N, CA, C, O and the ligand as a Tripos MOL2 file, in Angstrom:
@<TRIPOS>MOLECULE
protein
  313   311    79     0     0
PROTEIN
NO_CHARGES

@<TRIPOS>ATOM
      1 N         -14.2740  -19.3650   -2.9820 N.3       1 MET1
      2 CA        -13.4720  -18.1390   -2.8490 C.3       1 MET1
      3 C         -12.5580  -18.2430   -1.6240 C.2       1 MET1
      4 O         -13.0270  -18.5550   -0.5300 O.2       1 MET1
      5 N         -11.2790  -17.9900   -1.7970 N.am      2 ASN2
      6 CA        -10.3310  -18.0390   -0.6910 C.3       2 ASN2
      7 C         -10.2050  -16.6960    0.0060 C.2       2 ASN2
      8 O         -10.0610  -15.6560   -0.6380 O.2       2 ASN2
      9 N         -10.2600  -16.7320    1.3380 N.am      3 LEU3
     10 CA        -10.0600  -15.5050    2.0890 C.3       3 LEU3
     11 C          -8.6400  -15.4880    2.6470 C.2       3 LEU3
     12 O          -8.1720  -16.4830    3.2000 O.2       3 LEU3
     13 N          -7.9710  -14.3740    2.5040 N.am      4 ASN4
     14 CA         -6.6500  -14.1860    3.1040 C.3       4 ASN4
     15 C          -6.7870  -13.2820    4.3030 C.2       4 ASN4
     16 O          -7.6470  -12.4010    4.3360 O.2       4 ASN4
     17 N          -5.9230  -13.5030    5.3050 N.am      5 LYS5
     18 CA         -5.9500  -12.6330    6.4790 C.3       5 LYS5
     19 C          -4.8100  -11.6310    6.3810 C.2       5 LYS5
     20 O          -3.6510  -12.0080    6.2130 O.2       5 LYS5
     21 N          -5.1480  -10.3570    6.4870 N.am      6 CYS6
     22 CA         -4.1540   -9.2960    6.3500 C.3       6 CYS6
     23 C          -3.1180   -9.3750    7.4730 C.2       6 CYS6
     24 O          -3.4800   -9.4810    8.6450 O.2       6 CYS6
     25 N          -1.8310   -9.3230    7.1190 N.am      7 GLU7
     26 CA         -0.7570   -9.4040    8.1120 C.3       7 GLU7
     27 C          -0.5840   -8.0960    8.8820 C.2       7 GLU7
     28 O           0.0890   -8.0690    9.9120 O.2       7 GLU7
     29 N          -1.1760   -7.0310    8.4000 N.am      8 ARG8
     30 CA         -1.0490   -5.7460    9.0980 C.3       8 ARG8
     31 C          -2.2330   -5.5020   10.0280 C.2       8 ARG8
     32 O          -2.0410   -5.2390   11.2150 O.2       8 ARG8
     33 N          -3.4650   -5.5880    9.4970 N.am      9 CYS9
     34 CA         -4.6150   -5.1970   10.3080 C.3       9 CYS9
     35 C          -5.4840   -6.3800   10.7240 C.2       9 CYS9
     36 O          -6.3810   -6.2230   11.5520 O.2       9 CYS9
     37 N          -5.2330   -7.5600   10.1620 N.am     10 GLY10
     38 CA         -5.9680   -8.7450   10.5700 C.3      10 GLY10
     39 C          -7.3230   -8.9170    9.9010 C.2      10 GLY10
     40 O          -8.0460   -9.8630   10.2120 O.2      10 GLY10
     41 N          -7.6780   -8.0240    8.9930 N.am     11 CYS11
     42 CA         -8.9600   -8.1790    8.3110 C.3      11 CYS11
     43 C          -8.8510   -9.2230    7.1920 C.2      11 CYS11
     44 O          -7.7510   -9.5950    6.7830 O.2      11 CYS11
     45 N         -10.0090   -9.6880    6.7030 N.am     12 PHE12
     46 CA        -10.0040  -10.7000    5.6470 C.3      12 PHE12
     47 C         -10.2400  -10.0510    4.2930 C.2      12 PHE12
     48 O         -10.9820   -9.0740    4.1880 O.2      12 PHE12
     49 N          -9.6190  -10.5880    3.2730 N.am     13 TYR13
     50 CA         -9.7450  -10.0120    1.9340 C.3      13 TYR13
     51 C          -9.5370  -11.1100    0.9010 C.2      13 TYR13
     52 O          -9.0610  -12.1950    1.2340 O.2      13 TYR13
     53 N          -9.8890  -10.8380   -0.3440 N.am     14 VAL14
     54 CA         -9.8320  -11.8880   -1.3620 C.3      14 VAL14
     55 C          -8.7410  -11.6750   -2.4150 C.2      14 VAL14
     56 O          -8.5040  -12.5490   -3.2490 O.2      14 VAL14
     57 N          -8.0780  -10.5160   -2.3760 N.am     15 THR15
     58 CA         -7.0590  -10.2530   -3.3850 C.3      15 THR15
     59 C          -5.7480  -10.9760   -3.0560 C.2      15 THR15
     60 O          -5.6090  -11.5500   -1.9760 O.2      15 THR15
     61 N          -4.8000  -10.9470   -3.9760 N.am     16 GLU16
     62 CA         -3.4960  -11.5750   -3.7830 C.3      16 GLU16
     63 C          -2.6310  -10.7920   -2.8010 C.2      16 GLU16
     64 O          -2.8970   -9.6220   -2.5280 O.2      16 GLU16
     65 N          -1.5910  -11.4430   -2.2700 N.am     17 GLY17
     66 CA         -0.6110  -10.7460   -1.4470 C.3      17 GLY17
     67 C          -0.7910  -11.0250    0.0360 C.2      17 GLY17
     68 O          -1.7180  -11.7280    0.4390 O.2      17 GLY17
     69 N           0.1180  -10.4590    0.8550 N.am     18 ASN18
     70 CA          0.1130  -10.7040    2.2980 C.3      18 ASN18
     71 C          -0.7680   -9.7370    3.0660 C.2      18 ASN18
     72 O          -1.0990   -9.9850    4.2250 O.2      18 ASN18
     73 N          -1.1470   -8.6470    2.4390 N.am     19 VAL19
     74 CA         -1.9370   -7.6360    3.1400 C.3      19 VAL19
     75 C          -3.1740   -7.2490    2.3250 C.2      19 VAL19
     76 O          -3.2230   -7.4690    1.1150 O.2      19 VAL19
     77 N          -4.1760   -6.6680    3.0050 N.am     20 CYS20
     78 CA         -5.4250   -6.2870    2.3460 C.3      20 CYS20
     79 C          -5.2060   -5.0520    1.4630 C.2      20 CYS20
     80 O          -4.2010   -4.3590    1.6170 O.2      20 CYS20
     81 N          -6.1320   -4.7720    0.5440 N.am     21 PRO21
     82 CA         -5.9460   -3.6290   -0.3630 C.3      21 PRO21
     83 C          -5.7600   -2.2950    0.3560 C.2      21 PRO21
     84 O          -5.0450   -1.4290   -0.1480 O.2      21 PRO21
     85 N          -6.3870   -2.1030    1.5260 N.am     22 SER22
     86 CA         -6.2020   -0.8080    2.1940 C.3      22 SER22
     87 C          -4.8470   -0.6950    2.8810 C.2      22 SER22
     88 O          -4.3700    0.4110    3.1330 O.2      22 SER22
     89 N          -4.2230   -1.8360    3.1880 N.am     23 CYS23
     90 CA         -2.8910   -1.7910    3.7990 C.3      23 CYS23
     91 C          -1.7710   -1.8560    2.7620 C.2      23 CYS23
     92 O          -0.6270   -1.5200    3.0670 O.2      23 CYS23
     93 N          -2.0860   -2.2790    1.5570 N.am     24 ALA24
     94 CA         -1.0570   -2.4410    0.5270 C.3      24 ALA24
     95 C          -0.2260   -1.1700    0.3040 C.2      24 ALA24
     96 O           0.9960   -1.2660    0.1870 O.2      24 ALA24
     97 N          -0.8530    0.0290    0.2420 N.am     25 PRO25
     98 CA         -0.0360    1.2430    0.0600 C.3      25 PRO25
     99 C           0.9330    1.4860    1.2130 C.2      25 PRO25
    100 O           2.0330    1.9960    1.0000 O.2      25 PRO25
    101 N           0.5260    1.1170    2.4610 N.am     26 LYS26
    102 CA          1.4090    1.2850    3.6120 C.3      26 LYS26
    103 C           2.6150    0.3720    3.4880 C.2      26 LYS26
    104 O           3.7420    0.7540    3.8040 O.2      26 LYS26
    105 N           2.3530   -0.8510    3.0180 N.am     27 ASP27
    106 CA          3.4360   -1.8090    2.8010 C.3      27 ASP27
    107 C           4.4220   -1.2890    1.7510 C.2      27 ASP27
    108 O           5.6360   -1.3260    1.9500 O.2      27 ASP27
    109 N           3.8820   -0.8070    0.6430 N.am     28 THR28
    110 CA          4.7050   -0.2820   -0.4430 C.3      28 THR28
    111 C           5.5620    0.8780    0.0460 C.2      28 THR28
    112 O           6.7520    0.9650   -0.2560 O.2      28 THR28
    113 N           4.9320    1.7620    0.8030 N.am     29 ASN29
    114 CA          5.5990    2.9260    1.3700 C.3      29 ASN29
    115 C           6.7540    2.5150    2.3010 C.2      29 ASN29
    116 O           7.8530    3.0630    2.2110 O.2      29 ASN29
    117 N           6.4970    1.5520    3.1910 N.am     30 GLU30
    118 CA          7.5230    1.1170    4.1310 C.3      30 GLU30
    119 C           8.6420    0.3520    3.4400 C.2      30 GLU30
    120 O           9.8070    0.4550    3.8230 O.2      30 GLU30
    121 N           8.2780   -0.4140    2.4220 N.am     31 MET31
    122 CA          9.2780   -1.1360    1.6360 C.3      31 MET31
    123 C          10.2490   -0.1660    0.9820 C.2      31 MET31
    124 O          11.4570   -0.4030    0.9690 O.2      31 MET31
    125 N           9.7190    0.9300    0.4380 N.am     32 SER32
    126 CA         10.6100    1.8700   -0.2330 C.3      32 SER32
    127 C          11.4500    2.6380    0.7870 C.2      32 SER32
    128 O          12.5950    2.9960    0.5090 O.2      32 SER32
    129 N          10.8770    2.8930    1.9740 N.am     33 LYS33
    130 CA         11.6400    3.4970    3.0670 C.3      33 LYS33
    131 C          12.8300    2.6100    3.4380 C.2      33 LYS33
    132 O          13.9480    3.0840    3.6430 O.2      33 LYS33
    133 N          12.5530    1.3130    3.5170 N.am     34 LEU34
    134 CA         13.5600    0.3280    3.8700 C.3      34 LEU34
    135 C          14.6580    0.2570    2.7990 C.2      34 LEU34
    136 O          15.8480    0.2260    3.1120 O.2      34 LEU34
    137 N          14.2390    0.2320    1.5530 N.am     35 ASN35
    138 CA         15.2110    0.2090    0.4580 C.3      35 ASN35
    139 C          16.0690    1.4700    0.4480 C.2      35 ASN35
    140 O          17.2770    1.4040    0.2210 O.2      35 ASN35
    141 N          15.4380    2.6200    0.6960 N.am     36 ASN36
    142 CA         16.1850    3.8790    0.7760 C.3      36 ASN36
    143 C          17.2060    3.8270    1.8970 C.2      36 ASN36
    144 O          18.3420    4.2740    1.7380 O.2      36 ASN36
    145 N          16.7870    3.2710    3.0470 N.am     37 TYR37
    146 CA         17.7000    3.1780    4.1770 C.3      37 TYR37
    147 C          18.9610    2.4130    3.7720 C.2      37 TYR37
    148 O          20.0770    2.8570    4.0410 O.2      37 TYR37
    149 N          18.7760    1.2700    3.1290 N.am     38 PHE38
    150 CA         19.9270    0.4240    2.7970 C.3      38 PHE38
    151 C          20.7520    0.9810    1.6310 C.2      38 PHE38
    152 O          21.9340    0.6670    1.4970 O.2      38 PHE38
    153 N          20.1320    1.7950    0.8060 N.am     39 THR39
    154 CA         20.9060    2.4410   -0.2520 C.3      39 THR39
    155 C          21.8800    3.4400    0.3500 C.2      39 THR39
    156 O          22.9820    3.6430   -0.1600 O.2      39 THR39
    157 N          21.4460    4.0730    1.4690 N.am     40 GLU40
    158 CA         22.2730    5.1110    2.0830 C.3      40 GLU40
    159 C          23.1730    4.5990    3.2060 C.2      40 GLU40
    160 O          24.1640    5.2450    3.5480 O.2      40 GLU40
    161 N          22.8320    3.4380    3.7830 N.am     41 ASN41
    162 CA         23.5850    2.9140    4.9140 C.3      41 ASN41
    163 C          24.0270    1.4820    4.6380 C.2      41 ASN41
    164 O          23.1980    0.5940    4.4410 O.2      41 ASN41
    165 N          25.3350    1.2660    4.6240 N.am     42 ALA42
    166 CA         25.8380   -0.0520    4.2770 C.3      42 ALA42
    167 C          26.1210   -0.9200    5.4970 C.2      42 ALA42
    168 O          26.2310   -2.1400    5.3770 O.2      42 ALA42
    169 N          26.2420   -0.2960    6.6830 N.am     43 ALA43
    170 CA         26.6250   -1.0520    7.8730 C.3      43 ALA43
    171 C          25.5240   -2.0110    8.3070 C.2      43 ALA43
    172 O          24.3420   -1.6750    8.2370 O.2      43 ALA43
    173 N          25.9120   -3.2170    8.7600 N.am     44 PRO44
    174 CA         24.9210   -4.1710    9.2520 C.3      44 PRO44
    175 C          24.1680   -3.6120   10.4550 C.2      44 PRO44
    176 O          24.7340   -2.8610   11.2490 O.2      44 PRO44
    177 N          22.9050   -3.9720   10.5890 N.am     45 ILE45
    178 CA         22.0580   -3.4010   11.6230 C.3      45 ILE45
    179 C          21.0980   -4.4710   12.1430 C.2      45 ILE45
    180 O          20.7060   -5.3720   11.4010 O.2      45 ILE45
    181 N          20.7250   -4.3690   13.4090 N.am     46 THR46
    182 CA         19.7360   -5.3170   13.9470 C.3      46 THR46
    183 C          18.3240   -4.8300   13.5970 C.2      46 THR46
    184 O          18.1290   -3.6640   13.2560 O.2      46 THR46
    185 N          17.3590   -5.7230   13.6840 N.am     47 ILE47
    186 CA         15.9670   -5.3580   13.3900 C.3      47 ILE47
    187 C          15.4930   -4.2770   14.3580 C.2      47 ILE47
    188 O          14.7700   -3.3550   13.9800 O.2      47 ILE47
    189 N          15.9150   -4.4110   15.6120 N.am     48 ASN48
    190 CA         15.5570   -3.4310   16.6300 C.3      48 ASN48
    191 C          16.0470   -2.0200   16.2550 C.2      48 ASN48
    192 O          15.2840   -1.0560   16.3140 O.2      48 ASN48
    193 N          17.3240   -1.9150   15.8700 N.am     49 GLU49
    194 CA         17.8940   -0.6210   15.4750 C.3      49 GLU49
    195 C          17.2430   -0.1050   14.1900 C.2      49 GLU49
    196 O          17.0010    1.0910   14.0260 O.2      49 GLU49
    197 N          16.9720   -1.0350   13.2980 N.am     50 LEU50
    198 CA         16.3670   -0.6760   12.0210 C.3      50 LEU50
    199 C          14.9600   -0.1070   12.2350 C.2      50 LEU50
    200 O          14.5410    0.8230   11.5470 O.2      50 LEU50
    201 N          14.2520   -0.6770   13.1900 N.am     51 SER51
    202 CA         12.9120   -0.2060   13.5170 C.3      51 SER51
    203 C          12.9650    1.2370   14.0170 C.2      51 SER51
    204 O          12.1420    2.0650   13.6270 O.2      51 SER51
    205 N          13.9440    1.5360   14.8880 N.am     52 THR52
    206 CA         14.1250    2.8870   15.3890 C.3      52 THR52
    207 C          14.5050    3.8420   14.2540 C.2      52 THR52
    208 O          13.9940    4.9590   14.1750 O.2      52 THR52
    209 N          15.4010    3.3910   13.3800 N.am     53 ALA53
    210 CA         15.9050    4.2500   12.3080 C.3      53 ALA53
    211 C          14.8510    4.5500   11.2420 C.2      53 ALA53
    212 O          14.8530    5.6360   10.6640 O.2      53 ALA53
    213 N          13.9620    3.6090   10.9790 N.am     54 THR54
    214 CA         13.0070    3.7830    9.8800 C.3      54 THR54
    215 C          11.5920    4.0700   10.3470 C.2      54 THR54
    216 O          10.7620    4.5210    9.5570 O.2      54 THR54
    217 N          11.2940    3.8120   11.6380 N.am     55 GLY55
    218 CA          9.9300    3.9890   12.1270 C.3      55 GLY55
    219 C           8.9980    2.8560   11.7170 C.2      55 GLY55
    220 O           7.7840    2.9570   11.8930 O.2      55 GLY55
    221 N           9.5560    1.7810   11.1740 N.am     56 ILE56
    222 CA          8.7450    0.6290   10.7670 C.3      56 ILE56
    223 C           8.7150   -0.3770   11.9190 C.2      56 ILE56
    224 O           9.7500   -0.6160   12.5410 O.2      56 ILE56
    225 N           7.5780   -0.9620   12.2150 N.am     57 SER57
    226 CA          7.4930   -1.8870   13.3470 C.3      57 SER57
    227 C           8.3460   -3.1290   13.1050 C.2      57 SER57
    228 O           8.5460   -3.5490   11.9650 O.2      57 SER57
    229 N           8.8470   -3.7120   14.2030 N.am     58 GLN58
    230 CA          9.7000   -4.8980   14.0830 C.3      58 GLN58
    231 C           8.9590   -6.0410   13.4120 C.2      58 GLN58
    232 O           9.5490   -6.8300   12.6740 O.2      58 GLN58
    233 N           7.6650   -6.1230   13.6750 N.am     59 LYS59
    234 CA          6.8490   -7.1860   13.0810 C.3      59 LYS59
    235 C           6.8320   -7.0540   11.5550 C.2      59 LYS59
    236 O           7.0140   -8.0330   10.8320 O.2      59 LYS59
    237 N           6.6080   -5.8110   11.0770 N.am     60 ASN60
    238 CA          6.5930   -5.6030    9.6310 C.3      60 ASN60
    239 C           7.9800   -5.7720    9.0230 C.2      60 ASN60
    240 O           8.1190   -6.2960    7.9180 O.2      60 ASN60
    241 N           9.0070   -5.3260    9.7480 N.am     61 LEU61
    242 CA         10.3760   -5.4950    9.2440 C.3      61 LEU61
    243 C          10.6900   -6.9760    9.0530 C.2      61 LEU61
    244 O          11.2380   -7.3690    8.0230 O.2      61 LEU61
    245 N          10.3450   -7.7920   10.0390 N.am     62 SER62
    246 CA         10.6090   -9.2270    9.9410 C.3      62 SER62
    247 C           9.9200   -9.8150    8.7150 C.2      62 SER62
    248 O          10.4670  -10.6750    8.0260 O.2      62 SER62
    249 N           8.7130   -9.3330    8.4610 N.am     63 ARG63
    250 CA          7.9700   -9.8380    7.2980 C.3      63 ARG63
    251 C           8.6460   -9.4160    5.9880 C.2      63 ARG63
    252 O           8.7830  -10.2260    5.0710 O.2      63 ARG63
    253 N           9.0670   -8.1490    5.9000 N.am     64 PHE64
    254 CA          9.7280   -7.6640    4.6790 C.3      64 PHE64
    255 C          11.0250   -8.4280    4.4350 C.2      64 PHE64
    256 O          11.3360   -8.8230    3.3110 O.2      64 PHE64
    257 N          11.7770   -8.6260    5.5250 N.am     65 ILE65
    258 CA         13.0900   -9.2490    5.4220 C.3      65 ILE65
    259 C          12.9820  -10.7130    4.9990 C.2      65 ILE65
    260 O          13.8540  -11.2400    4.3070 O.2      65 ILE65
    261 N          11.8900  -11.3640    5.4280 N.am     66 SER66
    262 CA         11.7500  -12.7830    5.0840 C.3      66 SER66
    263 C          11.2350  -12.9990    3.6620 C.2      66 SER66
    264 O          11.1800  -14.1320    3.1840 O.2      66 SER66
    265 N          10.8590  -11.9150    2.9890 N.am     67 GLU67
    266 CA         10.4210  -12.0850    1.6060 C.3      67 GLU67
    267 C          11.5990  -12.4670    0.7210 C.2      67 GLU67
    268 O          12.7100  -11.9640    0.8870 O.2      67 GLU67
    269 N          11.3330  -13.3780   -0.2350 N.am     68 LYS68
    270 CA         12.4570  -13.9590   -0.9720 C.3      68 LYS68
    271 C          13.1600  -12.9560   -1.8750 C.2      68 LYS68
    272 O          14.3220  -13.1550   -2.2270 O.2      68 LYS68
    273 N          12.4770  -11.8820   -2.2550 N.am     69 ASN69
    274 CA         13.1460  -10.9030   -3.1100 C.3      69 ASN69
    275 C          13.7830   -9.7530   -2.3260 C.2      69 ASN69
    276 O          14.1960   -8.7530   -2.9130 O.2      69 ASN69
    277 N          13.8640   -9.9000   -0.9850 N.am     70 PHE70
    278 CA         14.5040   -8.8500   -0.1850 C.3      70 PHE70
    279 C          16.0110   -8.8340   -0.4570 C.2      70 PHE70
    280 O          16.6930   -9.8430   -0.2790 O.2      70 PHE70
    281 N          16.5180   -7.6830   -0.8880 N.am     71 GLU71
    282 CA         17.8920   -7.6170   -1.4140 C.3      71 GLU71
    283 C          18.9750   -7.4200   -0.3680 C.2      71 GLU71
    284 O          20.1540   -7.6130   -0.6650 O.2      71 GLU71
    285 N          18.5960   -7.0350    0.8700 N.am     72 TYR72
    286 CA         19.6370   -6.5940    1.8010 C.3      72 TYR72
    287 C          19.7820   -7.5160    3.0020 C.2      72 TYR72
    288 O          20.1700   -7.0810    4.0870 O.2      72 TYR72
    289 N          19.4680   -8.7960    2.8030 N.am     73 LYS73
    290 CA         19.5520   -9.7790    3.9020 C.3      73 LYS73
    291 C          20.8780   -9.7770    4.6310 C.2      73 LYS73
    292 O          20.9180   -9.9090    5.8550 O.2      73 LYS73
    293 N          21.9880   -9.6270    3.8740 N.am     74 GLN74
    294 CA         23.3250   -9.6840    4.5020 C.3      74 GLN74
    295 C          23.5300   -8.5290    5.4620 C.2      74 GLN74
    296 O          24.4040   -8.5990    6.3260 O.2      74 GLN74
    297 N          22.7490   -7.4710    5.3340 N.am     75 GLN75
    298 CA         22.9480   -6.3070    6.1900 C.3      75 GLN75
    299 C          22.1520   -6.3810    7.4880 C.2      75 GLN75
    300 O          22.2270   -5.4730    8.3160 O.2      75 GLN75
    301 N          21.3880   -7.4630    7.6680 N.am     76 ILE76
    302 CA         20.6310   -7.6320    8.9130 C.3      76 ILE76
    303 C          21.4500   -8.4790    9.8740 C.2      76 ILE76
    304 O          21.8470   -9.6000    9.5560 O.2      76 ILE76
    305 N          21.7000   -7.9090   11.0800 N.am     77 LYS77
    306 CA         22.3970   -8.6610   12.1370 C.3      77 LYS77
    307 C          21.3490   -9.4590   12.8920 C.2      77 LYS77
    308 O          20.3990   -8.8830   13.4220 O.2      77 LYS77
    309 N          21.5070  -10.7950   12.9510 N.am     78 LEU78
    310 CA         20.4910  -11.5870   13.6630 C.3      78 LEU78
    311 C          20.9010  -11.9030   15.0880 C.2      78 LEU78
    312 O          20.1540  -12.5600   15.8140 O.2      78 LEU78
    313 ZN         -5.0260   -4.6820    6.2460 Zn       79 ZN79
@<TRIPOS>BOND
     1     1     2 1
     2     2     3 1
     3     3     4 2
     4     3     5 am
     5     5     6 1
     6     6     7 1
     7     7     8 2
     8     7     9 am
     9     9    10 1
    10    10    11 1
    11    11    12 2
    12    11    13 am
    13    13    14 1
    14    14    15 1
    15    15    16 2
    16    15    17 am
    17    17    18 1
    18    18    19 1
    19    19    20 2
    20    19    21 am
    21    21    22 1
    22    22    23 1
    23    23    24 2
    24    23    25 am
    25    25    26 1
    26    26    27 1
    27    27    28 2
    28    27    29 am
    29    29    30 1
    30    30    31 1
    31    31    32 2
    32    31    33 am
    33    33    34 1
    34    34    35 1
    35    35    36 2
    36    35    37 am
    37    37    38 1
    38    38    39 1
    39    39    40 2
    40    39    41 am
    41    41    42 1
    42    42    43 1
    43    43    44 2
    44    43    45 am
    45    45    46 1
    46    46    47 1
    47    47    48 2
    48    47    49 am
    49    49    50 1
    50    50    51 1
    51    51    52 2
    52    51    53 am
    53    53    54 1
    54    54    55 1
    55    55    56 2
    56    55    57 am
    57    57    58 1
    58    58    59 1
    59    59    60 2
    60    59    61 am
    61    61    62 1
    62    62    63 1
    63    63    64 2
    64    63    65 am
    65    65    66 1
    66    66    67 1
    67    67    68 2
    68    67    69 am
    69    69    70 1
    70    70    71 1
    71    71    72 2
    72    71    73 am
    73    73    74 1
    74    74    75 1
    75    75    76 2
    76    75    77 am
    77    77    78 1
    78    78    79 1
    79    79    80 2
    80    79    81 am
    81    81    82 1
    82    82    83 1
    83    83    84 2
    84    83    85 am
    85    85    86 1
    86    86    87 1
    87    87    88 2
    88    87    89 am
    89    89    90 1
    90    90    91 1
    91    91    92 2
    92    91    93 am
    93    93    94 1
    94    94    95 1
    95    95    96 2
    96    95    97 am
    97    97    98 1
    98    98    99 1
    99    99   100 2
   100    99   101 am
   101   101   102 1
   102   102   103 1
   103   103   104 2
   104   103   105 am
   105   105   106 1
   106   106   107 1
   107   107   108 2
   108   107   109 am
   109   109   110 1
   110   110   111 1
   111   111   112 2
   112   111   113 am
   113   113   114 1
   114   114   115 1
   115   115   116 2
   116   115   117 am
   117   117   118 1
   118   118   119 1
   119   119   120 2
   120   119   121 am
   121   121   122 1
   122   122   123 1
   123   123   124 2
   124   123   125 am
   125   125   126 1
   126   126   127 1
   127   127   128 2
   128   127   129 am
   129   129   130 1
   130   130   131 1
   131   131   132 2
   132   131   133 am
   133   133   134 1
   134   134   135 1
   135   135   136 2
   136   135   137 am
   137   137   138 1
   138   138   139 1
   139   139   140 2
   140   139   141 am
   141   141   142 1
   142   142   143 1
   143   143   144 2
   144   143   145 am
   145   145   146 1
   146   146   147 1
   147   147   148 2
   148   147   149 am
   149   149   150 1
   150   150   151 1
   151   151   152 2
   152   151   153 am
   153   153   154 1
   154   154   155 1
   155   155   156 2
   156   155   157 am
   157   157   158 1
   158   158   159 1
   159   159   160 2
   160   159   161 am
   161   161   162 1
   162   162   163 1
   163   163   164 2
   164   163   165 am
   165   165   166 1
   166   166   167 1
   167   167   168 2
   168   167   169 am
   169   169   170 1
   170   170   171 1
   171   171   172 2
   172   171   173 am
   173   173   174 1
   174   174   175 1
   175   175   176 2
   176   175   177 am
   177   177   178 1
   178   178   179 1
   179   179   180 2
   180   179   181 am
   181   181   182 1
   182   182   183 1
   183   183   184 2
   184   183   185 am
   185   185   186 1
   186   186   187 1
   187   187   188 2
   188   187   189 am
   189   189   190 1
   190   190   191 1
   191   191   192 2
   192   191   193 am
   193   193   194 1
   194   194   195 1
   195   195   196 2
   196   195   197 am
   197   197   198 1
   198   198   199 1
   199   199   200 2
   200   199   201 am
   201   201   202 1
   202   202   203 1
   203   203   204 2
   204   203   205 am
   205   205   206 1
   206   206   207 1
   207   207   208 2
   208   207   209 am
   209   209   210 1
   210   210   211 1
   211   211   212 2
   212   211   213 am
   213   213   214 1
   214   214   215 1
   215   215   216 2
   216   215   217 am
   217   217   218 1
   218   218   219 1
   219   219   220 2
   220   219   221 am
   221   221   222 1
   222   222   223 1
   223   223   224 2
   224   223   225 am
   225   225   226 1
   226   226   227 1
   227   227   228 2
   228   227   229 am
   229   229   230 1
   230   230   231 1
   231   231   232 2
   232   231   233 am
   233   233   234 1
   234   234   235 1
   235   235   236 2
   236   235   237 am
   237   237   238 1
   238   238   239 1
   239   239   240 2
   240   239   241 am
   241   241   242 1
   242   242   243 1
   243   243   244 2
   244   243   245 am
   245   245   246 1
   246   246   247 1
   247   247   248 2
   248   247   249 am
   249   249   250 1
   250   250   251 1
   251   251   252 2
   252   251   253 am
   253   253   254 1
   254   254   255 1
   255   255   256 2
   256   255   257 am
   257   257   258 1
   258   258   259 1
   259   259   260 2
   260   259   261 am
   261   261   262 1
   262   262   263 1
   263   263   264 2
   264   263   265 am
   265   265   266 1
   266   266   267 1
   267   267   268 2
   268   267   269 am
   269   269   270 1
   270   270   271 1
   271   271   272 2
   272   271   273 am
   273   273   274 1
   274   274   275 1
   275   275   276 2
   276   275   277 am
   277   277   278 1
   278   278   279 1
   279   279   280 2
   280   279   281 am
   281   281   282 1
   282   282   283 1
   283   283   284 2
   284   283   285 am
   285   285   286 1
   286   286   287 1
   287   287   288 2
   288   287   289 am
   289   289   290 1
   290   290   291 1
   291   291   292 2
   292   291   293 am
   293   293   294 1
   294   294   295 1
   295   295   296 2
   296   295   297 am
   297   297   298 1
   298   298   299 1
   299   299   300 2
   300   299   301 am
   301   301   302 1
   302   302   303 1
   303   303   304 2
   304   303   305 am
   305   305   306 1
   306   306   307 1
   307   307   308 2
   308   307   309 am
   309   309   310 1
   310   310   311 1
   311   311   312 2
@<TRIPOS>SUBSTRUCTURE
     1 MET1         2 RESIDUE 1 A MET
     2 ASN2         6 RESIDUE 1 A ASN
     3 LEU3        10 RESIDUE 1 A LEU
     4 ASN4        14 RESIDUE 1 A ASN
     5 LYS5        18 RESIDUE 1 A LYS
     6 CYS6        22 RESIDUE 1 A CYS
     7 GLU7        26 RESIDUE 1 A GLU
     8 ARG8        30 RESIDUE 1 A ARG
     9 CYS9        34 RESIDUE 1 A CYS
    10 GLY10       38 RESIDUE 1 A GLY
    11 CYS11       42 RESIDUE 1 A CYS
    12 PHE12       46 RESIDUE 1 A PHE
    13 TYR13       50 RESIDUE 1 A TYR
    14 VAL14       54 RESIDUE 1 A VAL
    15 THR15       58 RESIDUE 1 A THR
    16 GLU16       62 RESIDUE 1 A GLU
    17 GLY17       66 RESIDUE 1 A GLY
    18 ASN18       70 RESIDUE 1 A ASN
    19 VAL19       74 RESIDUE 1 A VAL
    20 CYS20       78 RESIDUE 1 A CYS
    21 PRO21       82 RESIDUE 1 A PRO
    22 SER22       86 RESIDUE 1 A SER
    23 CYS23       90 RESIDUE 1 A CYS
    24 ALA24       94 RESIDUE 1 A ALA
    25 PRO25       98 RESIDUE 1 A PRO
    26 LYS26      102 RESIDUE 1 A LYS
    27 ASP27      106 RESIDUE 1 A ASP
    28 THR28      110 RESIDUE 1 A THR
    29 ASN29      114 RESIDUE 1 A ASN
    30 GLU30      118 RESIDUE 1 A GLU
    31 MET31      122 RESIDUE 1 A MET
    32 SER32      126 RESIDUE 1 A SER
    33 LYS33      130 RESIDUE 1 A LYS
    34 LEU34      134 RESIDUE 1 A LEU
    35 ASN35      138 RESIDUE 1 A ASN
    36 ASN36      142 RESIDUE 1 A ASN
    37 TYR37      146 RESIDUE 1 A TYR
    38 PHE38      150 RESIDUE 1 A PHE
    39 THR39      154 RESIDUE 1 A THR
    40 GLU40      158 RESIDUE 1 A GLU
    41 ASN41      162 RESIDUE 1 A ASN
    42 ALA42      166 RESIDUE 1 A ALA
    43 ALA43      170 RESIDUE 1 A ALA
    44 PRO44      174 RESIDUE 1 A PRO
    45 ILE45      178 RESIDUE 1 A ILE
    46 THR46      182 RESIDUE 1 A THR
    47 ILE47      186 RESIDUE 1 A ILE
    48 ASN48      190 RESIDUE 1 A ASN
    49 GLU49      194 RESIDUE 1 A GLU
    50 LEU50      198 RESIDUE 1 A LEU
    51 SER51      202 RESIDUE 1 A SER
    52 THR52      206 RESIDUE 1 A THR
    53 ALA53      210 RESIDUE 1 A ALA
    54 THR54      214 RESIDUE 1 A THR
    55 GLY55      218 RESIDUE 1 A GLY
    56 ILE56      222 RESIDUE 1 A ILE
    57 SER57      226 RESIDUE 1 A SER
    58 GLN58      230 RESIDUE 1 A GLN
    59 LYS59      234 RESIDUE 1 A LYS
    60 ASN60      238 RESIDUE 1 A ASN
    61 LEU61      242 RESIDUE 1 A LEU
    62 SER62      246 RESIDUE 1 A SER
    63 ARG63      250 RESIDUE 1 A ARG
    64 PHE64      254 RESIDUE 1 A PHE
    65 ILE65      258 RESIDUE 1 A ILE
    66 SER66      262 RESIDUE 1 A SER
    67 GLU67      266 RESIDUE 1 A GLU
    68 LYS68      270 RESIDUE 1 A LYS
    69 ASN69      274 RESIDUE 1 A ASN
    70 PHE70      278 RESIDUE 1 A PHE
    71 GLU71      282 RESIDUE 1 A GLU
    72 TYR72      286 RESIDUE 1 A TYR
    73 LYS73      290 RESIDUE 1 A LYS
    74 GLN74      294 RESIDUE 1 A GLN
    75 GLN75      298 RESIDUE 1 A GLN
    76 ILE76      302 RESIDUE 1 A ILE
    77 LYS77      306 RESIDUE 1 A LYS
    78 LEU78      310 RESIDUE 1 A LEU
    79 ZN79       313 GROUP 0 **** ****
């Protein structure tokens, strides 16, 4: 059995994905917050500003942005 380490809380779990089952809803929630932000705001933004605007931690933002299906990469100022 393979154990995965949750990227949010650091606990170990056996299900698929980057986060444990108890953190998965938080991830989903923040992902949709992020998508809503970019639907309403077209201007490029830094991760730091995005964190302030959405209330999502920079660590989690970096993780969301690096996912291959993230649609708004061009709007992130690096
Ligand atoms: Zn977790």
